[in-house]
N, C-alpha and C positions, 0 to 999 in steps of 0.2 A: 516612040523614042524611049529608050531605057533610062537615060539620065538627062535631066533638064537643068540648065544653069541660067539663072536670071539674076544679074547683079552679083551680090555676095551669097545668094541662096542656092543650094543644090537640092533638087528634088529627084528621089528615086521611086518611081511609081510601081516598080516590080521588085522582086527579091534582089538583095544586094549582097555580094560576097567580097570581102576585103582580105587579101593575103598578108597585109602588113598592118602596122598600128594605125588606129584612128584616134585623133585628138580633137576634142571639142572644147573650146574655150568658154562657150556660153552654156545654155541649159539644154539637156537632152530630155525631150518629152516623148512619152510613148503610151499608147493605149491598146487595149485588147491583147495584152501579152499573156500567153498561157503559162509559160515557164521561163524563169530566168536561171540559166545554168552557168555558174562561174567556177572555174577550177582554181582560182586564186582568191585574194582578199577583196571583199566588198566593203567599201567605206561609205557610210552615210553620215556626213558631217553635221547635219541638223536633226538627226534622229530618224526613226523608222515608225511609220504608222500602218496598221493593218485594219482593213475594213472599208466599207463604202464611204464613210465620212470619218474625220479624225476622232480617235478615241472610242469608236464603236466596239471593236474587238480587242485590240491591244496596241500599245504604243511604247516605244523606248525613246526617252528623251536624251538630249545631247549630254546631260550630266549623269547619265547612267541609270536613272529611275525607270522601272518598268511597271506599267499598269495593265492588268489583264481583267477584263470585265466578265469573262466566262469561266468555265471549269478548266483548271490547268492539270495536266497529267504528265508525270515525269517517269520515264522508263528507267532511269538510273539515279544516282545520288544527287541530292541538292545541297550545296555547300553555302553556309552563311558564316561570316566571321564572328558575329556576336549574338544578335537577337532577331526574332520575328515579332513585329508589332502589329497591333490592331489598327486598321485604317481609320483615321480621324480620332484615334484614342491612343496616343503615342506612349502613355505611361502604363499601358497594359501590354505585357510581352512575355514571350518564352525566350529564355536566354541560355546561352552556352557559356557560362561565366568562367569556366576553367576546364582543364583536361578531365574528361570523364565525369563532368558535372552538369546537371540541368537544373535550372531554377524557373519558377513561374512568378510573375509580378503582377500586382494590381495596384492602381493608384501610385505607381512608382516605388512600391515597397515589396520586398521579397516575402512571399507567403509559403512557398514550398521549395525545398531543395532536395535533390536526389544525388547522393555522393557516389564516388567511384566504387565504394565497398558495399553499395546497395542499401544504405541507410536513408530513411526519410525524415526530414526535419520540417516541422510545421511551425511557422512563426507568425501565424495570422493574428489579427486583432478582432475579438468578438465584439458584440454590441455592448452598450453601457460604457462605464468609465474605465474598466480594466481590460485585460487581454487574456486570451486563452491560447495554450499551445496547440491543442488539437480538438476539433469538434466534428463528430460524425453524427449527423442529425437526419432522420428520415423525413422531416417536413420543413423546418425553417430554423435559421440560426437564432440562438438564444441571446441573452444580454446579461452577462455575469463575469466574474473574475476568476473562474476556475481554470486549472491547468489543462485538464482533459475532460471532454464531454462525450459520452456515448449515449445517445438519446434514441430509445425505441418508442416511437409515438403511438404505436398500436396499444390498445388496452387489453386487460385480462391476460389470459394465458398466451396470447400471441405477442404480447409486448415484453417478452423476456430479453434479458441480455446475458449471454453465456460467455465464459472464459474457459477455453479448453487447453489442455496440455497432453501431448502424446495421444491425440484424437479422443481423449476422454474429457468430459465436463468436470472442471475443477471447482467452478463457482457459478452460481446462477442468481441473478437479480430478478425477482418476479415482477410481473406486470403491475401497473398502477402504483409504482413507487413502493412496492411491498417488501417482503422479507428477502434477506440475503442468505442463500443456502450454500454451505461449503461442503464439498464431498468428503474431505478428510479433516485433519486437525487444522485449527486456526491458531497460528502462532503470532503473538504480539510482543515485540521487543520493548515497547514503551508501556504507557498506561492505557488500559482499556476501560472506558467509562460507559456506564449504562444507567438509565433512570429506573429500570425495573428488571426483575429476573423471574423466569418461569421455570418450574421443575423442582425436583427434590434437592438437586445440588450434591447428591451423594458421591458423584465421581469427580467433583471439582477439588482442585488443590491449589494452594498458593493464592487464595483470594483474601485480600487484606480487609475487605469490608464484611462485618458480621462475624459470628462465631464460626471458627473452622475446625475446632477440636474440643471435645469434652471427654473426660475420663474420671472414674471414681473407684477408689480402693478402700478396703476395710480390713481390720484384723478379725479373724474368725474365732480366735480363742483369746483368753485373758493373757495380758502381759503384766507380770509383777516386776516392777522396776524401782530401783533406788535412784537417788538424785544423779542427774547427768547421764543416765543410761539411755541408749537409743531404743525406741519401741521398734524392735527389729524382727519379730517372728510372727508367723501365721498371717501374712498379708495375701490378699487375693483381690482380683477385680470384682467389683460389686455386680451381682447378677440378679438383683431383686428390683424388678420394674425399672431397670436403667438401660438405656441404649447408648452405647459408645459412639462418638462421632469422630471420624478421622483416625490417624495413627495415634495410639495411646502411649502412656508413660511406660517406662521399664523400671522394675523394682528388684533390688537385691539386698537382703538383710536389712530391710527398712530404708534403704537409700534409693531415691528416685532420680532417674535421668529423663531428659526431655527429648521428644521426637523431632522437634524443629525449633528454630529461633522464633521469637515473638514476644508479645505482651501477654502474660498469663495472670488470671485471677485464681488464687489458691485459697481454699476454705478447709479448715480442720475442725472436725467435730470430735469431742472427747467425752467419754463417760468414765468416771473414776469411782473407786470404792476403797475407803481406807479411813484410818483414824489419826492420820498425821495432823500436826498443828497447821500445816499449810501444804498444799500440793497443787500441781498444775502441769502445764506443757509449754515448751518453747519450740518454735519452728526455726530451723537453721538452714542456711544456704551456703554453698561453696562455689567460688568462681575459678578455682585452681585445680579442678579435678578431684577434690576431696581431701587435699592436704590440710586445709584449714576451713573452718565453718564460722559464719557470723550469725548471731541471732537477729531475725528479721521480724518476729512477732512472738509474744508470750502472754500467758494469763495464769493467774493464781486465785485460789480460794480455799476455805476450810472445808475439807471433804465431808467429814462427819457422816459417814455412810456414803450413799450414792449421790453424785453431783455431776453436773455437765458444764463444759466449757466450749466456746467456739473462738477460733482465731481466723483471721483472713488477711490477705496481703495481695498486692499487685506487683508482679516481678517481671523485670525486663531481662529475658534470656537472650544473650547476644552470641553465645558459643555453646552448642550442645555437647561438645567434647569436654568442656570444663565445668559446666553447671551441674550441681548436685543439690538435693534437698532431703531433709529427714526431720523426724520429731524426737524430742528428748524429754525425759521425765524431769520434773522439778518437785522435790519434796524433802522433808526432814526425816522420813522413814519410808520403808517400802510401801508402794501404793499399787493397787490393781487398776490397770487400764483395760476396760471390759471389751470383749469381742463377742461376735455372734455369727453363725452361719445363716441366720434368717433375717437379721436386722442390721442396719447401718448404725452401730453404736460408736465405735471409734474408727475414724478413717479420714481420708483426704479426697477433696474434689478439685480437679484441675480443669480450667476453661481457658482456651486460647482465644484472646479477644481480637488479635490482629498482628500485623507485622511490627517488628521492633523499630 
């Protein structure tokens, strides 16, 4: 018998073919089904479970959640409206927070953001009480408040950190927290502080600490001058056991101009010969390009033959275009101011002490 009817039940022991609709008000139970082929919509109102027992392979719950216990392979795009979270750790996620933007979160806080223009923003919090913007560490995360950490944990020559521009090394930090080597000039817009310096410093300029310039001039022949005359002739830079440091002074007819602004120590040594009742020298400076001069140091004595004087002053040169300096005679009759090509008898010494 192909079809058996017993009460309200219908049994079909062999294959059944229906040319019209089949409606089932109760439950449809089937086993050993090889394939289910539907050309229309399949609705599973309480969800779908795949596997020998519930949850073994995959399940889709009635609220739309899907759990897959094995490897998932997608041949096309996978679309998510906001984020992908870690199972059992919902505050760790990869988010698509805006158009063309990706962020990574741990502990509910954004740590990395990649923007639409390809920029990377690191907003992580390092160990300790502070935070750091970026840490790249070959071993473990440190604990400090720095903004950027690049940490090469290897020691010796293998522990270097290099910065390159145009495929060439611009700066190298040697291993074991050692020296910093710069391939070209190091330019510092602010203050550069060092506890020590090594080398001659011959090529250094603009260093405010220590003496940065020294220069010495003398007259090579006698100047016979009366009162208020400039000692103006036969000046030359001293070449007797004297080494000039830095850019020196410029002299014209006994008037000296300065190579740079700064604080200068100026020493005058004078050898005089005469019979005036008094004689000496005064040092005068001008701050208006030589239009007027003011006396900044002077000394007098009874010459009575040969005698010596010294004058010294510290001068603040604030404008090299306007500052001038010269020596003038003081006497009641003509006095000889002695010069020599072999000795420093009458002359000036200039030492730049530092910045103005």
